[in-house]
C-alpha angles and dihedrals in degrees: 000000000000125000089250092051092049092050091047093052092048091046091055091044094052090044090055091047090047091052091055093043095048093050093046093054095040092052100043094092093055089070098030088059089069089062093046090050088069095083104305110150089341092275129146125227095261091051093045095049088054089065086075092056097092093041092052090045091054091056088065101034095051095049101084094051090046091050092047091051090048090053095044104031120017135318093200094051091046087056089054088053090049093056094045099044096043091048092049091051091051092050091048088052088053090055095048120118102176135046091248092053091046093049091049092049091048088052090056090048090051092050091053091046090052089071097063108069102044092042102033094047093048090046091056095044090052095049103036127088097191095045098180093052092045092050089047092054089045088053092053090057090050092050092047088050092054090046094050092047093068092044094046094045094046096044097044092044090053095045103037109004132267093287090066090051088068101033101056098047090044092055091049091053092052090050092053090049091053091051091052090047089054093052091050092049089051091051093242093117119038140157118271114228096218143003117295085220111034119205134210113263121248125239117261093247094051092047094053094042093048093048092051093048093044090050089063096043093046093052091051093044091047092053091049094047097046096042091049093048091047098049102040097088092048092044090054093045091056103036098035099040091128093054102045130032104175138061089240090056092051089048090053092053092050088048090051092052094051093044091051090049096041094100091062097092093044089053091046091049092049091050090048091054092050105035141033107300091212093053093047090051095049094048094045091053092050098052092057094069101067092046093053094045091049091051089058090061105042136063141171126058092338088074088079090062092042093049091051091049091048093052093043096051092045092052095044094074098047100087091049090049093051092046091050090051091049091048094054097040126077113243096244091056098041098106090049090048092051087047089055089049092055093046084062100038102034090028082065089060097087089046088051091049090051090045091055092048093045098047093042090050090053100045106016087227140065101255096097091047094053093047088054092049091049090056089050090053091054090048091053091049092051091050093048090059086070094061116120116271114252123245098043118145118268120221117215091214090061094067097091097038090049090051092051094047096046093044094050092049 
C-alpha cells in the first residue's frame, strides 16, 4: 500500500467517524430535553426545544466558512477542529446550570458541528474511487450516530443525570480529534491535491440550473430531516405511552428506528453508482410524500414502522444529492459548495425546530407537522424534475465559467 493510499483510507475512515460523532453530539439535546421537561427551570417542552434554535442555526451558518477554509487551507486540520470544538461545546452544555448557559453551550456545539459536512463530504469525494458506495457508507455512520445519540442520551441521563449525557460524549470527541492531530503531525494523514478520480466538468448553463434546482430541493429535504429528527422522541412519548415509561426507553426506540433505516444511504449510494443519479434522486424525493402524509393520520404502535419508513426514505436520496452537487461544482470550490448546501439544509434546522414547536402548540399532536412535511416532499420532487438531463455534451471552454458561476452561487 502506498503512502497516498494509506492516507486516503484513513481520511475516509476519520470522515466516517466524524460523521457519527457530529450527529451523536448534535442530537443529544433532542432526547435530553425530555428529562429537562420534568421541572428544570420551570420550562415546558416547546420552550425548552427552542434553546436548540441558535445551535441548530450555527450548524448552517458556519458551513460556508468551514468549506472555504477546507478548500483553501486544509481539510484534515479542519476535521481536527471539528472534533475539538464540537466536543468542547458538548462538555460546556454538561456544565450548564441555567437556560442561558445551556443555549450558549449548544451554540458552540453547533458551530463545531458546522465544520463536518462541507469538509467531511469533500474529503471523501476527493479520496474515494467508488463515490456512491463511499457516500453510502458515510451515510450509514451518520445514521448510526443519530441512532446512538438517543440511546446514549437516554441511558446516561437515567444512570448519571443529564449533565453526564453531554460530558462523556464531548470528552470522547476531543480524544478522537487529538488522535487525528497526531497522525497529521506524523505525516501519516495529509491533504490530497486533487481528486483520486477526476470527473468531466459541467457546462455553465447546467451548473447554474442544477444549483438553483438543488437549492430548492435541499431546503425542503433539510426541513424534513431536521423536523423529523426533532419530533421523534416527543412523538414516541405521546403515541407509545403504554409501551415505554422512561426517557431511556424512548431513546432506545429512536435508536432502533435509525438503526433499521441506517442502510438507506448505502442503498442510495449503490443505486447512484449503477443508475442515473438524476432519476434516483427524483424517485427518492417522491416516495417520501405518501409516508409523511400517512403518518399524519395514524397512531399507536404502527408509528414505529412509519418512523422507520420516514427516516429510510429521507436518507435514500442523500448520496444522489451529494453526487449531483459534486458533478456540477468545480473541484476547487467543492468545500464551499457543500458549505452552501448545508446553509440551506441545516440552516433550515432552526426553522424546523420552530415548525415543530408551532405546530405542536397549535394541535398538541404531530398530524399538522407531518402534513406540512408531506407537502414539502412533493415540492422537492417537482423541483427535481427540472434538473439537467444526464449525458449532455461538455464543452472544455465552459470549465472556467462554470467554476466562476458555481463558486459565486
